[in-house]
VMD Tcl script that draws the C-alpha trace (Angstrom):
set ca {
  {96.19 85.61 159.73}
  {98.41 86.20 156.74}
  {96.86 87.05 153.41}
  {97.98 85.01 150.42}
  {100.14 87.29 148.28}
  {99.08 87.89 144.67}
  {100.92 85.99 141.96}
  {101.77 89.13 140.00}
  {101.17 92.81 139.40}
  {100.92 94.26 135.91}
  {100.41 97.89 134.87}
  {99.82 98.84 131.23}
  {98.85 102.18 129.68}
  {96.44 102.09 126.79}
  {94.18 104.38 124.77}
  {90.42 104.15 124.86}
  {89.88 104.29 121.11}
  {86.11 104.25 121.59}
  {86.32 107.75 123.04}
  {88.21 109.78 120.45}
  {87.52 113.48 119.97}
  {89.28 115.37 117.21}
  {91.84 112.58 116.99}
  {92.73 112.90 120.69}
  {91.97 110.34 123.43}
  {92.67 109.92 127.15}
  {95.42 107.57 128.31}
  {94.13 104.89 130.70}
  {96.10 102.73 133.13}
  {95.07 99.08 133.34}
  {96.04 97.45 136.66}
  {96.05 93.65 136.74}
  {96.43 91.63 139.95}
  {96.01 87.86 139.79}
  {94.39 88.16 136.34}
  {91.72 90.57 137.68}
  {91.63 94.04 136.13}
  {90.81 97.57 137.16}
  {91.22 100.72 135.05}
  {91.67 104.39 135.82}
  {91.85 107.42 133.58}
  {95.02 109.46 133.78}
  {94.88 113.24 133.37}
  {96.82 112.92 130.11}
  {95.46 112.86 126.56}
  {97.35 112.23 123.35}
  {96.89 112.33 119.58}
  {96.20 108.72 118.59}
  {98.87 108.46 115.93}
  {101.59 109.71 118.30}
  {101.03 106.93 120.88}
  {103.29 103.86 120.77}
  {101.61 100.99 122.61}
  {104.71 98.78 122.62}
  {106.99 101.38 124.20}
  {104.16 102.76 126.36}
  {105.10 106.33 125.44}
  {104.20 109.35 123.33}
  {106.45 109.36 120.25}
  {107.44 113.01 119.91}
  {110.34 115.26 120.86}
  {108.26 118.24 121.91}
  {108.03 119.44 125.49}
  {104.42 118.30 125.94}
  {105.26 114.69 124.99}
  {108.21 114.68 127.39}
  {105.96 115.96 130.19}
  {103.34 113.27 129.50}
  {105.93 110.46 129.47}
  {107.39 111.68 132.76}
  {103.90 111.86 134.26}
  {103.08 108.30 133.16}
  {106.33 107.02 134.71}
  {105.42 108.73 137.99}
  {101.96 107.11 137.97}
  {103.51 103.65 137.49}
  {106.01 104.30 140.29}
  {103.23 105.47 142.62}
  {101.15 102.38 141.87}
  {104.13 100.17 142.72}
  {104.77 102.16 145.90}
  {101.18 101.68 147.08}
  {101.36 98.00 146.17}
  {104.52 97.50 148.25}
  {102.96 99.39 151.15}
  {99.89 97.14 151.06}
  {102.17 94.08 151.05}
  {104.13 95.42 154.03}
  {100.91 96.07 155.97}
  {99.63 92.59 155.06}
  {96.54 94.07 153.40}
  {94.31 92.16 151.07}
  {95.29 93.15 147.53}
  {93.07 93.19 144.47}
  {93.27 95.35 141.36}
  {90.28 97.41 142.54}
  {91.65 97.84 146.08}
  {95.04 98.91 144.71}
  {93.35 101.41 142.41}
  {91.36 102.85 145.34}
  {94.51 103.02 147.48}
  {96.23 105.05 144.75}
  {93.23 107.36 144.34}
  {92.91 107.80 148.11}
  {89.44 106.28 148.21}
  {88.73 104.81 151.64}
  {85.79 102.66 152.64}
  {83.87 103.83 155.67}
  {85.58 102.24 158.65}
  {83.70 99.53 160.51}
  {82.85 100.08 164.16}
  {82.80 97.79 167.18}
  {79.04 98.04 167.64}
  {78.54 97.27 163.96}
  {80.71 94.16 164.36}
  {78.93 92.94 167.51}
  {75.49 93.34 165.93}
  {76.54 91.77 162.63}
  {78.15 88.76 164.33}
  {75.06 88.27 166.48}
  {72.81 88.40 163.43}
  {74.89 85.86 161.51}
  {75.00 83.49 164.49}
  {71.26 83.84 165.07}
  {70.60 82.79 161.46}
  {72.46 79.53 162.15}
  {70.53 78.99 165.37}
  {67.25 79.30 163.48}
  {68.20 76.44 161.16}
  {69.57 74.27 163.97}
  {73.25 74.69 163.09}
  {74.23 76.50 166.31}
  {73.16 76.29 169.95}
  {70.67 78.81 171.44}
  {72.72 78.70 174.66}
  {75.80 79.92 172.80}
  {73.69 82.73 171.33}
  {72.71 83.76 174.87}
  {76.41 83.94 175.77}
  {77.02 86.13 172.70}
  {74.13 88.41 173.75}
  {75.60 88.81 177.22}
  {79.11 89.35 175.84}
  {77.85 92.09 173.50}
  {76.04 93.82 176.37}
  {79.15 93.72 178.54}
  {81.41 95.06 175.76}
  {79.03 97.97 175.09}
  {78.80 98.74 178.81}
  {82.60 98.58 179.09}
  {83.36 101.09 176.30}
  {80.72 103.45 177.69}
  {82.31 103.23 181.16}
  {85.97 103.27 180.08}
  {85.96 105.52 177.00}
  {82.74 107.50 177.59}
  {81.48 106.63 174.09}
  {78.72 104.43 172.71}
  {80.84 103.12 169.83}
  {84.39 103.13 168.47}
  {86.25 102.22 165.28}
  {87.70 98.71 165.11}
  {91.10 100.20 164.27}
  {91.16 101.77 167.76}
  {91.20 98.37 169.49}
  {94.58 97.47 170.98}
  {95.82 94.71 173.29}
  {95.23 97.09 176.19}
  {91.51 97.05 175.31}
  {91.14 93.42 176.35}
  {93.40 93.70 179.41}
  {91.28 96.59 180.66}
  {88.12 94.65 179.79}
  {89.31 91.78 181.98}
  {89.94 94.20 184.86}
  {86.49 95.76 184.36}
  {84.68 92.40 184.38}
  {86.41 91.26 187.56}
  {86.28 94.55 189.52}
  {83.12 96.31 188.27}
  {80.95 93.33 187.32}
  {82.34 91.23 190.21}
  {82.77 88.19 187.96}
  {84.97 85.23 188.79}
  {88.11 84.76 186.74}
  {86.57 81.91 184.76}
  {83.40 83.87 183.96}
  {85.45 86.86 182.80}
  {87.57 84.58 180.61}
  {84.45 83.07 179.06}
  {83.29 86.49 177.83}
  {86.78 87.49 176.69}
  {87.10 84.21 174.77}
  {83.82 85.01 172.99}
  {85.06 88.54 172.23}
  {88.29 87.16 170.74}
  {86.21 84.88 168.53}
  {84.22 87.92 167.34}
  {87.44 89.79 166.53}
  {88.64 86.80 164.49}
  {85.32 86.94 162.63}
  {86.09 90.59 161.77}
  {89.41 89.50 160.26}
  {87.69 86.77 158.26}
  {85.30 89.44 156.94}
  {88.31 91.64 156.06}
  {87.09 94.34 158.43}
  {90.43 94.16 160.25}
  {93.85 93.38 158.82}
  {95.49 92.00 161.96}
  {94.25 90.64 165.27}
  {94.98 93.25 167.96}
  {94.09 90.92 170.86}
  {95.69 87.65 169.72}
  {98.44 87.89 172.36}
  {95.95 87.84 175.22}
  {95.79 84.31 176.63}
  {92.68 83.24 178.50}
  {93.65 81.49 181.74}
  {91.21 79.46 183.81}
  {91.23 78.34 187.43}
  {90.33 74.63 187.72}
  {86.75 74.58 189.06}
  {85.75 72.57 192.11}
  {83.49 70.01 190.47}
  {80.83 68.32 192.61}
  {79.96 64.67 192.02}
  {77.88 61.88 193.52}
  {79.21 58.69 195.05}
  {77.83 55.35 193.90}
  {76.00 55.10 197.23}
  {74.28 58.43 196.56}
  {73.35 57.42 193.00}
  {71.68 54.23 194.23}
  {70.00 56.10 197.07}
  {68.39 58.35 194.46}
  {67.52 55.50 192.13}
  {65.87 53.32 194.77}
  {63.87 56.12 196.42}
  {60.10 55.85 196.06}
  {59.00 59.17 194.52}
  {55.82 60.62 192.99}
  {55.66 60.37 189.19}
  {56.65 64.01 188.45}
  {59.84 63.60 190.51}
  {60.50 59.98 189.55}
  {60.72 60.93 185.86}
  {63.26 63.68 186.56}
  {65.20 61.35 188.88}
  {65.34 58.67 186.18}
  {66.65 61.14 183.60}
  {69.28 62.38 186.07}
  {70.44 58.85 186.94}
  {70.49 58.00 183.22}
  {72.89 60.91 182.75}
  {75.04 59.65 185.64}
  {75.56 56.41 183.72}
  {75.94 57.90 180.21}
  {77.45 61.38 180.67}
  {75.12 63.25 178.29}
  {74.49 66.97 178.82}
  {70.98 68.39 179.24}
  {70.46 69.58 175.66}
  {71.65 66.22 174.32}
  {69.35 64.33 176.71}
  {66.48 66.53 175.55}
  {67.19 65.69 171.92}
  {67.61 61.91 172.29}
  {65.27 59.79 170.18}
  {64.96 56.01 169.72}
  {67.00 56.45 166.52}
  {70.01 57.33 168.69}
  {70.07 53.77 170.00}
  {72.39 51.65 167.88}
  {74.04 48.25 168.04}
  {77.67 48.72 168.99}
  {80.79 46.87 167.93}
  {80.28 44.46 170.85}
  {76.73 43.58 169.78}
  {75.27 45.49 172.72}
  {73.05 48.56 172.76}
  {74.81 51.93 172.55}
  {73.68 55.53 172.25}
  {75.30 57.55 169.46}
  {74.75 61.28 169.09}
  {76.62 64.38 167.91}
  {77.12 66.60 170.94}
  {75.19 69.87 170.54}
  {77.92 71.99 172.13}
  {80.90 70.79 170.09}
  {79.50 68.68 167.26}
  {81.73 65.81 168.40}
  {80.18 62.35 168.30}
  {79.41 60.68 171.64}
  {79.09 56.90 171.51}
  {78.30 55.34 174.88}
  {77.66 51.64 175.59}
  {74.57 51.30 177.79}
  {75.00 49.78 181.25}
  {72.14 47.80 182.88}
  {70.58 50.73 184.79}
  {70.23 53.11 181.80}
  {68.86 50.18 179.75}
  {66.31 49.59 182.49}
  {65.33 53.27 182.45}
  {64.89 53.30 178.66}
  {62.72 50.19 178.85}
  {60.59 51.85 181.55}
  {59.58 54.66 179.17}
  {59.31 52.84 175.85}
  {55.49 52.93 176.05}
  {55.25 56.30 177.81}
  {52.57 58.50 176.18}
  {54.69 61.67 176.33}
  {57.71 59.93 174.77}
  {55.60 58.37 172.03}
  {53.89 61.69 171.22}
  {57.15 63.68 171.16}
  {59.22 60.92 169.57}
  {61.79 61.20 172.36}
  {63.69 58.52 174.25}
  {63.10 59.91 177.75}
  {60.58 62.32 179.36}
  {62.94 65.28 179.77}
  {61.35 68.43 181.24}
  {62.26 71.98 180.27}
  {65.55 73.02 181.84}
  {63.93 75.37 184.37}
  {61.50 72.72 185.68}
  {64.19 70.05 185.54}
  {66.55 71.97 187.83}
  {63.75 72.93 190.23}
  {62.66 69.30 190.56}
  {66.26 68.15 191.07}
  {66.53 70.51 194.04}
  {63.37 69.01 195.51}
  {64.62 65.46 194.89}
  {67.92 66.20 196.67}
  {65.98 67.42 199.71}
  {63.67 64.38 199.77}
  {66.62 61.98 199.40}
  {68.68 63.87 202.01}
  {71.56 64.51 199.64}
  {73.27 67.76 200.56}
  {74.49 68.58 197.06}
  {73.21 70.94 194.38}
  {72.07 68.51 191.70}
  {72.44 69.58 188.06}
  {72.92 67.79 184.75}
  {76.56 68.84 184.85}
  {77.03 67.11 188.21}
  {75.55 63.98 186.64}
  {78.01 64.31 183.73}
  {80.89 64.75 186.17}
  {79.67 61.75 188.16}
  {79.82 59.64 185.00}
  {83.37 60.82 184.35}
  {84.64 60.12 187.88}
  {82.52 57.77 190.00}
  {81.25 55.57 187.18}
  {84.25 55.42 184.83}
  {87.61 56.76 186.04}
  {87.27 55.28 189.54}
  {86.56 51.93 187.91}
  {89.77 52.10 185.88}
  {88.26 53.10 182.54}
  {91.16 54.83 180.69}
  {90.85 58.60 180.43}
  {91.16 58.37 176.62}
  {88.02 56.20 176.56}
  {86.17 58.55 178.91}
  {87.13 61.52 176.73}
  {85.65 59.81 173.66}
  {82.41 58.93 175.45}
  {82.02 62.50 176.74}
  {82.51 63.88 173.23}
  {85.37 66.14 174.28}
  {87.46 67.82 171.59}
  {90.61 67.43 173.65}
  {91.72 65.11 176.42}
  {92.78 68.25 178.32}
  {89.09 68.96 178.90}
  {88.60 65.48 180.33}
  {91.55 65.97 182.66}
  {89.56 68.70 184.43}
  {87.23 65.91 185.57}
  {90.04 63.56 186.51}
  {90.93 64.97 189.91}
  {92.10 62.02 191.98}
  {89.60 61.14 194.72}
  {90.38 59.63 198.12}
  {88.44 56.54 197.10}
  {90.61 56.10 194.02}
  {93.76 56.49 196.15}
  {92.40 53.95 198.64}
  {91.56 51.42 195.91}
  {94.95 51.79 194.24}
  {96.85 51.44 197.51}
  {94.78 48.41 198.52}
  {95.72 46.75 195.22}
  {99.35 47.73 195.76}
  {99.27 46.36 199.31}
  {97.98 43.04 197.99}
  {100.65 42.85 195.28}
  {103.48 43.67 197.72}
  {102.14 41.10 200.20}
  {102.19 38.44 197.47}
  {105.75 39.40 196.50}
  {106.95 39.26 200.13}
  {105.23 35.89 200.64}
  {106.88 34.49 197.53}
  {110.33 35.71 198.57}
  {109.88 34.32 202.10}
  {109.05 30.85 200.77}
  {112.19 30.73 198.61}
  {114.48 31.11 201.63}
}
mol new
graphics top color blue
foreach p $ca { graphics top sphere $p radius 0.5 }
foreach p [lrange $ca 0 end-1] q [lrange $ca 1 end] { graphics top cylinder $p $q radius 0.2 }
display resetview
């Protein structure tokens, strides 16, 4: 991140006429950067009447006056030298910072532990007012713990200055996470991505001048994403289950046909139901994870599920659209439902979301751009991770191609 360079630098010597003793006063240097001032006292004093403000010099031919004028010229030159050095190092420049640089005054350097704790505290404040996700805060907690464990293991210290961080820090961190913590590549990249975001925060706070880890690129292996077939979805939906499991099943199937994540399902209220551009019922909600708006037209099955719970006591009391359990109970019940329905897949909300992206939409020729919008993705590249071509899709496409070629051959045969 490049700092915006100041418009101008001005240095002017002046007398402080409010502090005159026996007709003599100290010469001060006024530094002005972008119309903001800072002043410092020089070690020189002069008889008031011998100072010429316009020429910025002592008006006398004696040796003392010559010495003072030379000293003032050196001060100006030193100020300019420090200014140019700060420009070259891309430092933030203000009149006060330039003055401190000249005087050799250094702020106490910030440390890595100080940064991790400060970033966590700031993020937690946003979580408390609903501006950030608690799940992201958990990831930050884990990242901080892993960074602290890494520097203790690698450098045998509990803390280090931010200025000590180099590109090698993050390359060694990646090696540590994969070899010592036995993490997968994608898990290691997740923590490194969070760490890079924290380093950028340090730059924004002017704790660091340049990003030492910007050249490290996080690379991810495409995950093997599980999904349900339409036959499996309907097998779940039509299964006769006790109430505690039926409610969880209905929420899961609802997600299969809408693509909402768990936290967004949990937060849905009747107010999220809107009339869409086609006159039908849609659900519109800002996605908790990204803040992107998800707008999904409701198919018959999710409409049926919503209608089933419109008079549900729990939903009416909580003001929610569906009876969504806590995440821990929800996942435990899904495991039980999979067993009862003889589906040999580990059911999660994310599998339901993936099922919506593939089985429900992409395999039925919904354009990937449309799917990306409905999933609330920031980039279509994210949606492409879901878009792995399935054998069923290949079969359907080739069947259509076979039919078209057959029609073309038939037409050509008749013209002979």
